[in-house]
C-alpha positions in Angstrom: 201.4 63.5 -35.3 203.2 66.4 -36.5 199.7 67.1 -38.5 198.1 67.0 -35.5 200.6 69.4 -33.6 199.9 71.8 -37.0 196.2 71.4 -36.7 195.7 73.1 -33.0 198.8 75.3 -33.4 197.4 76.8 -36.5 193.8 76.6 -34.3 195.9 78.9 -31.7 197.1 81.0 -33.9 193.6 81.9 -35.5 192.8 82.6 -31.6 195.3 85.2 -30.9 193.8 86.7 -34.0 190.6 86.7 -32.5 191.5 87.4 -29.6 193.9 91.1 -30.4 191.1 92.1 -33.2 188.8 92.0 -30.2 191.0 93.9 -28.3 192.4 96.3 -31.1 195.5 95.9 -32.5 198.3 96.1 -29.7 200.0 99.1 -30.7 196.6 101.7 -30.4 197.0 104.3 -27.7 193.2 103.6 -27.0 190.6 101.7 -28.1 188.8 104.7 -30.2 192.4 105.3 -32.0 192.6 102.0 -33.0 189.1 102.2 -34.1 189.6 105.0 -36.3 193.1 104.0 -37.4 191.0 100.6 -38.5 188.1 102.9 -40.4 190.6 105.1 -41.8 192.9 102.3 -43.5 189.2 101.0 -45.1 188.3 104.3 -46.4 191.6 104.5 -48.2 191.5 100.7 -49.5 194.8 99.4 -47.4 193.4 97.4 -44.8 196.4 95.5 -45.1 197.1 91.8 -45.2 195.6 89.2 -47.9 191.9 87.9 -47.4 192.9 84.1 -46.4 195.4 85.9 -43.7 193.1 87.9 -42.1 190.2 85.2 -41.8 189.1 84.3 -38.5 186.8 81.9 -37.9 185.3 83.0 -34.7 183.1 79.8 -33.5 186.4 77.6 -33.3 187.9 80.7 -31.5 185.3 80.7 -29.3 185.7 76.8 -28.4 189.1 77.9 -27.5 188.3 81.0 -25.2 185.5 79.1 -23.8 188.1 75.8 -23.0 191.2 78.3 -21.8 188.8 78.9 -18.4 189.1 75.3 -17.7 193.1 74.9 -18.1 195.2 75.2 -15.1 196.4 78.8 -15.0 200.1 78.4 -16.0 199.0 76.5 -19.1 196.7 79.7 -20.0 199.8 82.3 -19.5 201.8 80.3 -21.5 200.0 79.8 -24.4 199.0 83.3 -24.3 202.9 84.4 -23.9 203.4 82.6 -26.7 200.7 82.7 -29.1 198.6 86.8 -28.2 201.7 88.2 -27.0 204.3 86.0 -29.4 207.1 86.4 -26.8 210.1 84.5 -27.2 210.6 81.3 -25.6 213.2 82.5 -23.7 211.1 85.5 -21.6 208.0 83.0 -21.7 211.0 80.9 -20.0 211.6 84.3 -17.3 207.8 84.8 -16.9 206.7 81.6 -15.8 209.4 80.1 -13.8 210.4 78.0 -16.7 214.3 76.5 -16.6 215.8 77.6 -20.3 218.2 74.6 -20.1 217.5 72.0 -21.1 215.2 73.6 -23.8 213.4 70.5 -24.0 211.8 71.5 -20.7 210.0 74.2 -21.9 208.7 72.5 -25.7 207.1 70.1 -23.1 205.4 72.1 -21.2 204.4 74.2 -24.7 203.2 70.6 -25.8 201.9 69.9 -22.5 199.5 73.3 -22.7 198.6 72.5 -26.6 197.2 68.8 -25.5 195.2 70.5 -22.5 193.4 73.4 -24.8 192.8 70.5 -27.1 190.8 68.7 -25.0 189.3 71.4 -23.1 187.9 72.4 -26.7 186.8 69.1 -27.0 184.9 69.0 -24.4 183.3 72.6 -24.7 182.2 71.2 -28.0 180.1 68.4 -27.1 178.6 70.0 -24.1 177.9 72.8 -26.9 177.2 70.4 -29.3 179.7 72.2 -32.0 181.7 71.2 -34.0 185.4 71.8 -34.0 
């Protein structure tokens, strides 16, 4: 069970890297600024991070992205806030009107959203005949 949680968690982290790479760094003032900054760092040889950390499985990220379209809005927003925006649980609770106490309520909803995206991505994979 814990390995399954880690697996979907690492897949969602990969999806978040893919989504943020596609939109450029969050701190960039504009898309042009983000591109220029990446080119500057690449020219200097300081693109940052190890190659292993920077690798993105685009096929799996796309499966999750397509699966997101099948989720309820609440689950999709919960995953977005947690993985792409990397908001703390108390912020997510406030934004989505989740009771902060007991903390198990947030954990339950978070795990439900993880299970929902895992199921949805398997359905998309079966239709597209792409192995997750």
